[in-house]
C-alpha positions as CSV (number, residue, x, y, z in Angstrom):
1,M,-76.1,154.5,157.0
2,K,-76.9,151.0,158.4
3,K,-78.3,148.2,156.0
4,P,-82.3,147.3,155.6
5,F,-82.8,144.7,156.5
6,L,-85.8,144.5,153.3
7,S,-85.7,145.9,150.2
8,L,-89.0,145.9,148.5
9,I,-88.2,146.1,144.2
10,V,-91.9,148.0,142.5
11,P,-91.5,147.4,138.8
12,A,-94.2,150.2,136.9
13,Y,-95.0,149.8,133.5
14,N,-97.8,152.2,132.3
15,E,-99.5,152.4,136.1
16,E,-99.5,155.8,136.8
17,G,-103.7,155.1,137.8
18,R,-102.9,152.2,140.6
19,L,-99.2,153.3,141.8
20,P,-99.6,156.6,144.1
21,N,-102.5,154.1,146.1
22,S,-100.4,151.5,146.1
23,L,-96.8,153.4,147.0
24,Q,-99.1,154.8,150.0
25,K,-99.8,151.3,151.2
26,I,-96.2,150.2,151.3
27,A,-95.0,153.5,153.1
28,D,-98.1,153.1,155.7
29,F,-97.7,149.2,155.9
30,L,-93.5,149.9,156.6
31,A,-93.7,152.8,158.8
32,S,-95.2,150.2,161.4
33,Q,-92.3,147.6,160.9
34,D,-90.0,148.0,163.5
35,Y,-87.2,146.9,160.3
36,L,-85.4,149.6,158.1
37,S,-86.8,148.9,154.9
38,E,-85.8,150.4,151.3
39,V,-88.3,151.1,148.4
40,I,-86.9,150.9,145.4
41,V,-89.7,151.7,142.5
42,V,-88.7,151.1,138.9
43,E,-89.9,152.2,135.6
44,N,-88.9,151.4,132.5
45,G,-91.1,152.1,128.9
46,S,-94.3,153.5,130.2
47,Q,-96.2,156.2,127.8
48,D,-98.1,157.3,130.9
49,R,-96.9,159.5,134.3
50,T,-95.4,156.9,136.1
51,A,-91.7,157.7,136.3
52,E,-93.0,160.7,137.2
53,I,-95.6,159.8,139.9
54,A,-92.5,157.3,141.4
55,S,-90.5,160.0,141.5
56,D,-92.4,163.0,143.2
57,F,-93.4,160.0,146.0
58,S,-89.6,158.7,146.6
59,Q,-88.6,163.4,147.3
60,A,-91.3,163.5,149.5
61,H,-90.4,159.7,151.7
62,A,-86.9,159.3,152.6
63,N,-85.9,155.4,152.2
64,F,-88.1,154.9,148.7
65,R,-86.4,155.5,145.1
66,A,-87.2,155.9,141.8
67,E,-85.5,154.6,139.0
68,S,-86.3,154.9,135.3
69,L,-84.4,152.7,132.2
70,D,-84.5,152.6,128.8
71,G,-85.4,149.5,127.8
72,R,-88.5,147.1,128.5
73,G,-89.8,144.0,130.1
74,K,-90.8,143.6,133.1
75,G,-87.9,141.4,134.1
76,L,-85.1,144.1,133.6
77,A,-87.0,145.9,136.1
78,V,-86.9,143.3,137.8
79,R,-83.6,142.5,137.8
80,H,-82.5,146.2,137.9
81,G,-83.6,146.5,141.8
82,M,-82.5,143.0,142.8
83,L,-79.1,144.1,141.7
84,I,-78.6,147.5,143.4
85,A,-81.0,147.1,146.7
86,N,-78.7,146.8,149.9
87,G,-81.8,144.3,152.3
88,E,-80.8,141.2,153.6
89,Y,-83.6,140.6,151.9
90,R,-85.1,141.5,148.6
91,M,-88.7,141.3,147.6
92,M,-90.6,141.8,144.5
93,L,-94.0,142.8,144.9
94,D,-96.6,143.9,141.6
95,A,-97.5,147.7,141.6
96,D,-100.9,146.5,141.7
97,L,-100.5,144.8,145.2
98,S,-102.9,142.2,144.1
99,M,-101.7,140.5,147.6
100,P,-102.2,142.7,150.7
101,V,-98.8,144.9,151.6
102,G,-99.7,143.1,154.9
103,E,-98.3,138.9,153.6
104,I,-94.9,141.1,153.3
105,N,-94.2,139.5,156.7
106,R,-94.4,136.1,156.3
107,F,-91.9,135.6,153.5
108,L,-89.4,137.2,156.4
109,P,-87.6,135.1,158.9
110,P,-89.1,134.0,161.4
111,E,-91.7,132.4,158.6
112,S,-89.8,131.9,156.1
113,D,-88.6,129.2,157.9
114,G,-84.7,129.7,156.0
115,A,-86.0,129.0,153.0
116,D,-83.6,131.1,150.6
117,I,-86.3,131.8,148.5
118,V,-90.0,132.3,149.0
119,I,-92.2,132.5,146.2
120,A,-96.1,133.3,146.7
121,S,-98.5,130.5,145.3
122,R,-102.0,131.3,144.0
123,E,-102.3,127.4,143.9
124,A,-100.8,125.7,147.4
125,P,-102.8,124.2,149.4
126,G,-104.4,127.2,151.7
127,A,-104.4,130.0,148.5
128,R,-107.6,131.4,148.2
129,R,-108.0,133.6,145.0
130,F,-111.1,136.4,144.6
131,D,-113.0,137.8,141.7
132,E,-110.9,136.4,139.6
133,P,-112.8,135.5,136.0
134,E,-112.5,131.0,135.1
135,Y,-111.4,131.8,132.1
136,R,-107.9,133.8,133.6
137,H,-107.2,131.0,136.3
138,L,-107.5,128.5,133.3
139,G,-105.2,130.1,131.1
140,G,-103.0,130.6,134.4
141,R,-102.8,126.1,134.4
142,V,-102.4,125.7,130.8
143,I,-99.1,128.1,131.8
144,N,-98.1,126.9,134.9
145,T,-98.5,122.8,133.3
146,L,-96.1,124.0,130.3
147,I,-93.6,125.5,133.4
148,R,-93.6,122.1,135.2
149,L,-93.6,119.6,132.8
150,L,-90.4,121.7,130.9
151,A,-88.8,123.3,133.7
152,L,-89.9,123.6,136.7
153,P,-91.5,120.2,137.9
154,G,-93.5,120.7,141.7
155,L,-94.0,124.3,141.7
156,Q,-97.6,125.1,141.5
157,D,-97.4,128.6,140.9
158,T,-94.0,130.5,139.2
159,Q,-95.6,133.5,138.2
160,C,-97.2,135.0,140.8
161,G,-95.4,138.5,141.3
162,F,-94.7,138.5,144.9
163,K,-90.7,136.7,145.4
164,C,-88.6,136.9,148.5
165,F,-84.9,136.4,147.8
166,Q,-82.0,136.8,150.8
167,A,-79.2,139.1,149.3
168,E,-76.7,137.0,148.1
169,V,-79.2,134.1,146.5
170,A,-80.5,137.5,145.1
171,Q,-77.3,138.4,143.7
172,D,-76.5,135.4,142.2
173,L,-79.4,134.7,140.3
174,F,-80.7,138.1,138.8
175,S,-76.4,138.5,137.7
176,A,-77.2,135.7,135.7
177,Q,-80.9,136.1,134.5
178,T,-81.0,136.6,130.6
179,I,-84.3,136.8,130.0
180,T,-85.7,140.4,130.1
181,G,-89.5,139.8,129.8
182,W,-92.8,138.2,131.7
183,S,-90.8,134.9,131.8
184,F,-87.9,136.1,133.9
185,D,-88.7,134.3,137.1
186,V,-89.1,131.2,135.5
187,E,-85.3,131.7,134.6
188,V,-84.2,132.7,138.0
189,L,-86.4,129.7,139.6
190,Y,-84.5,127.3,137.5
191,I,-81.8,128.7,138.0
192,A,-81.7,128.4,142.0
193,R,-82.9,125.1,141.5
194,Q,-79.7,124.5,138.7
195,R,-77.5,125.9,141.9
196,G,-79.3,123.9,145.2
197,Y,-81.3,126.7,146.3
198,S,-84.1,126.2,148.8
199,V,-87.9,127.4,147.7
200,L,-90.5,128.1,149.9
201,E,-94.1,128.2,148.0
202,L,-96.1,130.4,150.3
203,P,-100.0,129.8,150.2
204,I,-101.7,133.4,149.9
205,D,-105.0,135.6,149.0
206,W,-105.0,137.1,146.0
207,Y,-107.2,140.0,144.5
208,Y,-107.8,139.7,141.3
209,N,-107.0,143.0,139.0
210,E,-108.7,143.4,135.8
211,Q,-106.7,146.5,135.1
212,S,-104.0,143.5,134.7
213,H,-100.7,143.7,132.2
214,V,-101.2,140.0,131.0
215,E,-102.9,138.7,127.8
216,P,-103.5,135.2,128.2
217,L,-102.9,134.2,124.3
218,R,-100.2,135.6,123.8
219,D,-98.5,135.1,126.7
220,T,-98.4,132.0,126.6
221,V,-96.7,131.8,123.1
222,H,-93.9,134.0,124.6
223,M,-93.5,131.9,127.9
224,F,-93.7,128.4,126.1
225,K,-90.6,130.4,123.3
226,D,-88.9,131.7,126.8
227,L,-89.0,127.9,128.2
228,L,-87.2,126.2,125.0
229,T,-85.0,129.4,125.8
230,I,-84.1,128.3,129.2
231,R,-84.0,124.5,128.3
232,R,-81.7,125.8,125.0
233,N,-79.1,127.8,128.0
234,A,-79.0,125.2,130.1
235,R,-77.7,122.7,127.5
236,R,-74.9,125.3,126.8
237,G,-73.9,125.4,130.3
238,L,-74.8,129.0,130.8
239,Y,-76.1,128.8,133.8
240,G,-73.6,127.2,135.9
241,A,-73.0,127.1,139.2
242,A,-73.3,129.9,141.8
243,S,-70.5,132.6,141.2
């Protein structure tokens, strides 16, 4: 079987309400492209029908597959998807599709300009946010300030859930990932910098979804703890050189 050009990884936790519509939008978009693709939906720890919905959809669409994991954490789901993917490019998508699927090709050659990693940014010049409450935006900037001070200076938005990696880069970085919760992508980007990979921050249109799983106060505390863990891991040499 020919290797797919693009793998899309969709972590899904308690997403029975949004998942059917999101998967259909992804399927419709990919059907209009001239490259081979696969979609991996990774459910872990849901208490609703997310796993069943993902499984049913994958049985009806040949390039979709559903995975279920016992453990919890978005980082666990994304890592699993990235490491079993077959695509030359591997991209994570939040299940709410707060970034329109039509933007996906901007993360790929030739528009990616040769970058090893392309990350969506709600803060880079040209980005636009729609319908987001001011308190949520402010909370996000507080978290990103912590990230820039303690781990990733210069990157304006590390937490947007749309990131694309060249295959060998994804294999290297996600094999080294240790954080399985919400802060995993900060760790992955930190390791990427340690190993000299290039990161392009791409401005996008982003639409706020009031059903977001983010809880600002709780997640800020968790992020601070995880940032300290990342710095400690780096001092211990856990991130080393590329494998």
